C-alpha positions as CSV (number, residue, x, y, z in Angstrom):
1,M,24.8,-3.9,1.4
2,L,22.5,-0.9,2.0
3,T,23.7,2.2,2.7
4,T,22.1,3.3,6.2
5,G,19.8,6.0,6.7
6,R,22.0,8.1,9.0
7,E,24.4,8.8,6.0
8,R,20.9,10.6,4.2
9,Y,18.1,11.1,6.4
10,A,18.3,12.0,10.1
11,G,18.6,8.9,11.6
12,G,20.4,7.4,14.3
13,K,20.2,7.2,18.1
14,G,16.7,9.2,19.5
15,H,15.7,10.4,15.7
16,W,15.2,6.8,14.5
17,P,13.1,6.1,12.1
18,A,14.8,7.1,9.1
19,A,12.4,6.2,6.7
20,V,8.9,5.3,6.6
21,I,7.5,3.5,3.6
22,F,3.9,2.7,3.4
23,D,1.9,0.6,1.3
24,L,-0.9,2.9,-0.5
25,D,-4.7,1.4,-1.0
26,G,-6.4,0.6,2.8
27,T,-3.6,2.6,4.7
28,L,-3.1,5.8,3.0
29,V,-5.8,6.7,0.9
30,D,-9.4,4.6,0.9
31,S,-9.7,4.3,-2.6
32,V,-12.7,1.2,-3.2
33,G,-15.7,3.4,-4.4
34,D,-13.0,3.7,-7.4
35,I,-11.7,0.5,-7.8
36,A,-16.0,-1.0,-7.2
37,S,-16.8,1.6,-9.9
38,S,-14.3,0.3,-12.2
39,I,-14.6,-3.1,-11.5
40,N,-19.1,-3.1,-11.8
41,D,-18.3,-1.1,-15.5
42,L,-16.1,-4.4,-16.2
43,L,-18.4,-6.5,-15.6
44,A,-21.8,-4.7,-17.0
45,A,-19.7,-4.8,-20.4
46,R,-19.6,-8.4,-20.2
47,C,-23.1,-8.5,-18.7
48,L,-22.8,-9.5,-16.0
49,P,-24.3,-7.3,-12.1
50,P,-22.5,-5.6,-10.1
51,F,-21.1,-5.5,-6.5
52,P,-22.3,-3.5,-3.4
53,E,-18.8,-1.6,-2.5
54,D,-18.4,-3.9,0.6
55,Q,-18.0,-6.8,-1.4
56,V,-15.9,-5.5,-3.5
57,R,-13.6,-4.7,-0.2
58,K,-13.3,-8.5,-0.2
59,F,-11.6,-8.4,-3.8
60,I,-8.8,-6.4,-2.7
61,G,-5.6,-7.6,-2.0
62,G,-2.4,-8.7,-4.3
63,G,-2.6,-6.8,-7.2
64,I,-5.1,-5.9,-10.2
65,D,-4.7,-9.6,-11.1
66,A,-6.5,-11.2,-8.7
67,L,-8.6,-8.2,-7.7
68,V,-10.1,-9.0,-11.5
69,E,-10.1,-12.7,-10.8
70,R,-11.5,-13.0,-7.6
71,A,-14.8,-10.6,-9.2
72,F,-15.2,-12.7,-12.1
73,Y,-14.7,-16.0,-9.7
74,A,-17.4,-14.6,-7.7
75,R,-19.7,-14.5,-10.5
76,G,-19.2,-18.3,-11.2
77,I,-16.4,-17.6,-13.9
78,V,-12.8,-18.8,-14.3
79,L,-10.8,-16.9,-16.4
80,R,-8.2,-18.5,-18.5
81,S,-5.0,-16.5,-18.7
82,E,-5.3,-14.9,-21.9
83,E,-8.8,-13.8,-20.8
84,L,-7.6,-12.8,-17.4
85,R,-5.0,-10.8,-19.3
86,S,-7.6,-9.2,-21.3
87,A,-9.5,-8.0,-18.6
88,V,-7.0,-6.6,-16.6
89,E,-6.3,-4.3,-19.4
90,S,-9.6,-3.5,-19.5
91,Y,-9.9,-2.4,-16.1
92,E,-6.8,-0.4,-16.3
93,D,-8.1,1.5,-18.8
94,I,-11.2,2.3,-16.5
95,Y,-10.2,2.8,-13.1
96,G,-7.3,5.1,-15.0
97,A,-9.6,7.0,-16.3
98,R,-11.4,7.8,-12.5
99,L,-8.1,7.3,-9.9
100,T,-9.6,10.2,-7.4
101,E,-13.2,10.2,-8.2
102,S,-14.1,9.3,-5.2
103,T,-10.6,7.9,-3.1
104,R,-9.7,10.2,0.1
105,I,-6.9,10.2,2.1
106,Y,-7.5,8.8,5.9
107,D,-7.9,11.2,8.6
108,G,-5.0,12.2,9.7
109,V,-2.2,11.0,7.3
110,V,-1.2,14.7,5.3
111,R,-0.7,15.9,9.3
112,I,1.9,12.3,9.9
113,I,3.7,12.9,6.7
114,S,4.5,16.5,7.2
115,E,5.7,15.5,10.9
116,L,8.0,13.5,9.4
117,R,9.0,15.2,6.1
118,A,9.7,18.4,8.9
119,R,12.1,15.8,10.5
120,G,14.2,14.3,7.7
121,V,12.4,11.0,7.7
122,G,12.6,9.6,4.4
123,I,9.1,9.1,3.2
124,G,8.3,5.8,0.7
125,I,5.5,3.6,-1.0
126,C,5.6,0.3,-1.7
127,T,2.3,-0.7,-2.5
128,N,1.2,-3.2,-5.5
129,K,-1.0,-1.0,-7.3
130,L,0.2,-0.6,-10.4
131,E,3.2,2.5,-10.3
132,D,1.7,4.7,-12.5
133,K,-1.8,4.7,-11.6
134,A,-0.3,4.4,-7.7
135,V,1.5,8.2,-8.6
136,G,-1.5,8.9,-10.4
137,V,-3.6,8.7,-7.4
138,I,-1.2,11.0,-4.7
139,E,-1.0,13.2,-7.8
140,G,-4.5,13.8,-8.1
141,L,-4.8,14.1,-4.2
142,G,-2.4,16.6,-4.2
143,L,0.3,14.0,-1.7
144,R,2.9,13.6,-4.5
145,K,5.3,16.2,-2.8
146,Y,5.5,14.1,0.1
147,F,6.8,11.2,-0.7
148,D,10.8,10.6,-2.1
149,V,9.9,7.3,-3.8
150,V,7.0,5.5,-4.9
151,V,7.5,1.8,-6.1
152,G,4.1,0.0,-8.0
153,A,3.8,-3.2,-9.1
154,R,5.3,-3.7,-13.0
155,R,5.1,-6.3,-15.2
156,G,7.1,-9.4,-14.8
157,C,8.1,-8.2,-11.2
158,P,7.8,-9.9,-8.3
159,A,4.9,-7.8,-5.9
160,K,4.2,-8.3,-1.9
161,P,4.5,-10.3,0.0
162,S,7.8,-10.8,-1.8
163,P,10.1,-8.7,0.0
164,D,11.7,-7.6,-3.9
165,P,9.4,-4.4,-3.9
166,L,10.3,-3.8,-0.5
167,F,14.2,-3.6,-0.8
168,D,13.6,-1.3,-4.0
169,T,12.0,1.2,-1.6
170,L,14.9,1.1,0.4
171,E,17.8,1.1,-2.0
172,R,16.0,4.1,-4.0
173,L,16.1,5.3,-0.3
174,G,19.2,5.1,0.4
175,V,18.3,3.3,4.2
176,D,18.9,0.0,5.4
177,T,16.3,-2.3,7.1
178,A,17.0,-1.5,10.9
179,D,16.9,2.1,10.0
180,T,12.6,1.5,8.4
181,I,9.3,1.4,9.5
182,M,6.9,0.0,6.9
183,V,2.8,1.0,7.3
184,G,0.7,-1.6,5.8
185,D,-2.9,-2.9,6.0
186,S,-2.6,-6.7,5.2
187,V,-1.5,-9.8,5.4
188,V,1.1,-9.4,2.3
189,D,2.2,-6.0,3.9
190,V,3.4,-8.3,7.1
191,Q,4.5,-11.0,5.2
192,C,6.5,-8.3,3.2
193,A,8.4,-6.5,5.7
194,R,9.1,-10.0,7.8
195,A,10.9,-11.6,4.7
196,A,12.8,-7.8,4.4
197,G,13.7,-8.0,8.2
198,V,11.6,-4.4,8.7
199,A,9.4,-3.3,11.8
200,I,5.7,-3.1,10.7
201,I,2.9,-1.0,11.6
202,G,-0.7,-2.3,10.7
203,V,-3.4,-0.7,10.6
204,S,-6.2,-2.1,11.3
205,F,-8.9,0.1,8.8
206,G,-7.9,-1.2,5.8
207,Y,-9.2,-4.2,3.4
208,S,-7.8,-6.9,5.5
209,Q,-10.5,-9.9,6.1
210,T,-8.1,-11.4,8.9
211,P,-7.9,-8.9,11.8
212,M,-4.7,-7.1,11.8
213,R,-3.9,-7.7,15.3
214,E,-4.4,-11.5,14.6
215,L,-1.1,-10.9,11.2
216,G,1.1,-9.9,14.5
217,P,2.8,-6.3,13.2
218,D,4.6,-5.0,15.4
219,A,2.3,-2.4,16.3
220,T,-1.0,-2.4,15.4
221,I,-3.1,1.3,15.2
222,D,-6.3,2.1,14.8
223,G,-6.1,5.9,13.5
224,Y,-3.3,8.0,12.8
225,D,-3.2,9.3,16.1
226,E,-2.2,6.4,17.5
227,F,0.5,6.8,15.1
228,G,3.4,8.7,17.3
229,A,2.9,6.3,20.4
230,A,3.3,3.2,17.9
231,C,6.8,4.4,16.8
232,A,7.3,5.4,20.3
233,S,7.1,1.7,21.3
234,L,8.9,0.7,18.6
235,R,12.1,3.1,18.9
236,A,12.2,2.0,22.5
237,R,12.6,-1.6,21.3
238,A,15.4,-0.6,18.5
239,S,17.5,1.1,21.0
């Protein structure tokens, strides 16, 4: 049983949630520019033509292996497992050298996480981006000080939509599922939160190919100026 957030953070009646856990790409930051340029460099090294950013945006979701596999498939190439592993390793090297060249923080993010921190709310990141890359992004953007926990993809460990990485994040924060909100932009985030029994706020401005409202989160926001109202709505349901 996880420790309740009331023991560590300012959760409880009138102060819910005790913790907010965010996805990263498409939720806190728009990273498609750096991802697209890295994918295109990977393709160029194999004499394949590049994709525009809007096309690469459609490849994002489900982790780095899925991203690389979709890009090659869209060029008519089905990678065998060893070919995919090699391509992913090359992509990691390329992307790791430019984590925040064009990646930007979404409007309102800094204000929201600053307010949450000031209220004593635990703040975490749970992402399918490789953990070292996730830390590199938030450090490069000056966001690391706001987050208590960063849980990213690790080889051999389940990724979202499995609830395991979310449970890991909750355990590290020392909070209970009932005291937590997750924020994400994709079907894997919604599925992960549902599997874990955590309330989910979906953002409509991320990378999901299906409109967020059709995915059935507990609340949907079109910008972080709506985050407070969404939290209040979920708080009323939780009380």
